[in-house]
N, C-alpha and C positions, 0 to 999 in steps of 0.2 A: 504493500500500500504506500502510495506517495501522491501528495497533492500540494499545490500552491493555493493560498487563500489570503484574502484581505483580513488583516488582524481585526479591524472594527467589525467586519461582517461575522467573523468567528466569535467575537465577544457577544454580539447581539444574538447569534444563534444559541450560544450556551446560556445566556440569560433567560431565554424562553423555556429552557428545560430544567434548569437547576432547582427551582422551587419544589418540584415533585419529590426530590430526594430528601429523606428524613435525616435527622441528626444521628439517629441510632438505627441503622439499617439491620434487618434481621439476618441478612446474608451479605458478605463483603461486596459481592458484585452489584448489589442494589445501590451501592454508593458510587457506582461507575456510570459513565455515559457510553452508549454503544455508538461508535463512529463507523459509518459505512461510506466508502468512496466509490462512486461509479458514475460513468458518463461525465456530465459537467456539474455534478452536485455532490455535496457531502450531507448525509443524513445524521442527525444527532437524536438519540433516543434515551429516555430515562423512564424508570417505573418504580413504584413501591408495591406492586402487585394489585393494589386497589385502584390506582390511577397511573396512567402512562401517557407520555407525550413525545411526539416526534416533530422536529423542525428540519427543513431542508434549506441549505445555503449554497450559493454559487461557489465554484472552485474549479481550478484547472487540474484535473485528475490525470496523472501520467501512468499510474499503476493502481488498478482496482484492489480492494481489500477491506478488511474490517478488524477492529480491535475495541476493547473497552478500557477506559482510563478513569481514574478518580476524578469525578466531575468538578468538585470544588477546588481541588488543587490545580486542575487543568485551567479552570476559569481564572484563578489567581495568576497563573503563569502567563496566559494569553493577554490579560489586561496589562501586564507589566512589560510586554515586548516593546522594543524600541522602534520597530519599523512596521509599516503596514504590510510590506511584502513578507509573508510568512510561509515557510515550507514545513510540512509535516510528513514524516516517513517512518515506516516500520524498519528499525535498524537491527533487530535481533529477536530472539524468542520473547514475545509479548513486551518488547521494549520499543518505545517511540522516541525519535529525535525531532525536536522542534527548533528550527533555525530562523532567526529574525535579526537582520543587521549583524552586529557583532555578538549577539547572544545565542547560545546553544544550550538547550535543556534536554536531558535524557529522563524519561518518565516511564515507570513500570506499570503495566496494565495486566488484564486478565483476558483469556481467549474469548472471542466473540461468541463461540458456540455454547458458552456457559450462561449467556445472558437470556433471561426470560423474554420470549417474544411477546409483542403487544397482541392481545387477543383479537381474533377475527370472529365474526359471528353473523349469523343469518339475520338480516334486518327484517323486522316486522313492520316498521314505520320509518318513513323518510320524509323530511321536510327541509325546505330551504327558505331562509329569510335574511334580511339585511342585518349585518353585524350590529349596526347602531341601534336597530329596533330591539334586538335581544338584550344588548347591554343596558338600554334604557329600562326595559322591563325588570331586569335583575336589580338594578340600582333602587327601584321603587319598592322592592319587597325583601331583599336579602337581609336587611338589618333586623327583621322580625323573626328570623330563625331561632329556634331554641338551642341552648347550649347545655341543657340537662341531658346527660348521657343515659339516664333512666327512661327518657322519652325519645328514644332513637328515631322513631318515625317522624318526629318534628325537627330533627337535626338536619335540615335540608330544605330545598325549595321544591314545591310540587308543580310539575308541568302538566297541564291538561290540554290536549289537542282535541277539541270537540266543538260542535255548534258554530263552525266556521270562524273559530278564533283560537289563539293560543292564550291560555290564562295561566299566570304564575301566582302562586300563593305561598306565604310563609307565616307561621304563627309560633309563639312560645307559650300560649295559654293566657297571657295577659294582654296581648295585642295581636291583631291579624292584619296583614297587608295583602292586597291583591291588585293585579294590573293585567290588562289584556291587550292583544293586538289582533285585528281582523286578518284572516288569511283563508285561503281555499283549503278545505279539508274534506276529502272524500269519506263516505261512510265506512269503507273498508280500511281507511288509514287512521281513524280516530283511535286515541290511546293516551296513556298517561304514565308518568314516572316520577320518582322522588330523587332529585339530584343531591348527593351528599354535600355538606357544608364546605369541605375541603375543595371539592370540584367546583362549587359555586365561586369560591374565592379565586381559584386559578382561572376559571373562564372569564371572570370580570377583568382580570389582569391581562388576558390575551386578546380580548375583543377590542376592535377599534371602531371608528365612526364610518369607515368606508369598507366596501367589499361585502361579500355574503358569507354565511355560515350554513353548512349542511348538518342537520341533526338526524342521526339514525339510531334506533334503539329497539330492544326487545325487552323481555321481562327481567333480564338480569344485567344488561350492559347498555351503555350509551356511548356514542362517539360524536365529536364535534370536529368538522373539517372546515377551517377558515380559508377563504381566498384572500391572499395577501396582494395588495395593489401597490404598495410602496417598495419597489425593487431596490431603491438606494440603500436599504437596510441589508441587502444581501440575501434576504429570505426569498424563496421562490415557491410558487404554486400554493403551498398551504402549510398550516400547522395542524397536526392531527392529535386530538386529545381523546383518550379512551378511558372510561370510568365504569366501575361497578355502580349500580343503583341501590338505593335503600329498599330492601325487600319488605313488603307489607302494604297494608291499605291505609291511605291517608284519611284522616277523619273528615266527616262532612262539614267543610268549612262554611257552607251556606247557612247552616243553623246558627252560626255565631253572628252573622250580619243582622242588625236590627231590622225588623219588618217595617217599623215606622219610626220617624224622628219628627218631633213636633216643631222644634225651633231650628233656624238656620242663621248662621253668622257668616258674612262675606268678609274675609280678612286679607290684608296685604301681607303676603307670605314672608318676605324677608324681614319686614319690620317686626312681625309677630315672633319670628325665630330669634331675633336679637333680644327682644324683651324677655322671652322665656329663658334664654341663656343667661342674661344678667340676673334675673330673679333666682335662678338655680344656684348662683354663687352662694346664697345664704342658706341653702339646705344642708342637712347633715345626715349621717347614717340613721339617727333616731327620728329625724323629721325630713323625709325625702320626697316631699310633694310640693307642688306649686298650686295655688288656688286661683281659679279664673272666676272673676265676678263680672257677669255679662249683664249689661243694662242697655238703655236706649242709645244706640249708635256709639257705644263705648264698651271697652273691655279693660278690666284692671287685672293685672297679674301680680300676685303677691307670694312671698315666701318668708318663713320665719323659723328660727331655731333658737333654743335657749343658749346654745354654745356661741352663736355668731351674731344674731340680731335679726333685722328685718329688711326686706326689699319690696318696693312698690313701683310698678310700671303701669302706665296708662297709654292707650292708643285708640284712635277712632276706627270704628268698624261700621258695617252696614247691618243693623239689627233693630227690629222693633218687636218688643215683647216684654214679658215680665222679667224682673231681675232674678237671675239664677246664679248660685255659687256651686262650682264643681272643682274637685281636686284631682290632679293627675301626677304621675311620675314625670318629671320634666324631660327625661331622656326619651320617654315614649311620645312626647309632643315634638321634640326636636328632630328625631330621626326621620319621620315622614316629611316634615317641612324641608329638611336639608336634601332629601332625595328628589324632591320635585324642582321643576324649573319655572313653574307658572307664576305669574305676577300675583294672582289672586287665588286663594283656596277657600273652600266652603267647609265650615265646621257645623255639624248637625248634632243635636242631642234631644232627648225627651225630657229628662229631669236630672236632679243632682245625683241620683244613684244609678243611672243608666249609662251605657257606654257612649263615648263620644265618637263621631265618625268624621274623618277628613275625606274630602272628595275634591277632584278637579273637574274641568270641563270634559275631559276624556274619560276613558274607562279605568279609573283608579279609585280605590278607597282604602282607608286604614281605620280599623276599629280599635279603640283604646279603652280599656276598662278603667273606671274611676277608682279613686282611693277614698277612704272614709274621711270626712271632714272632722277636724279636731274640735 
């Protein structure tokens, strides 16, 4: 194996695949990246057995071949190379020489045939949509995933391809976020999956605003293939992400969404977010809520704790109705506000003991359970 490659392209390719590798790999080879040189590209593959990723980058391949190398050590070496012109060649039994300018590194690896192959599977469902659309949906719901390992079904994002739209849902039992995008879905293609939280984070990191992503899945696995349009990064064709899905049935999230909300407040999103954040400064572990006092065309946000003191914020809103006081965890208010880009959001509620609901003009809502008023 021997190839010439642009150092910056090599760095970029390695950065796409390094996150998958855990700090404590169960097998030594799981800490390595599989390098395969063929044609005019080099493929870089890593896996932790639950999640795997492959990136392809441009290279001048003079001799085809493959090897696995410690990915984090390799990434450190490549970032430190003095010249963009870099040569990588197999120089002995599982030994690779990296030459760049006046620098020469010899790095030991493991044979490629020991590396676990990324799984291939028969697809039951295939869909293609814009990367930016999927990234936007994920941003609007991912914060609501549960981190409680005892509720593993909720440790991820629910994807539901049905009723001519893709709906994403996440909940931790105290809040629920859902967002949807219209798309063509044949009756024989309808299906759903639960994407693990680790894969959700990796997918958000990989997706961009341009290009498309192809989603293929069955009952046990899912793959995401992204079309890369920025060739100046050295990436070619695609990045291929393969993951196990969370096995089990997602709870009926529609039961959590209030059937009716009596009152509606139209709120300037960014201003409200700033007010909530400032008020939250005065909360504590013992007193971790902010109180919303909603009155005629005004909302007051207050917080207090015996340890720190009090905070009061006021802002003008569009609301006509009785004065109502509701308390919420400030993080549960901030997260959906931060995830949206709308100038105005709608906040709906029934009374001081019922859930609050954030909505925008499009197909998004976030249900937030209230806290007991002191």
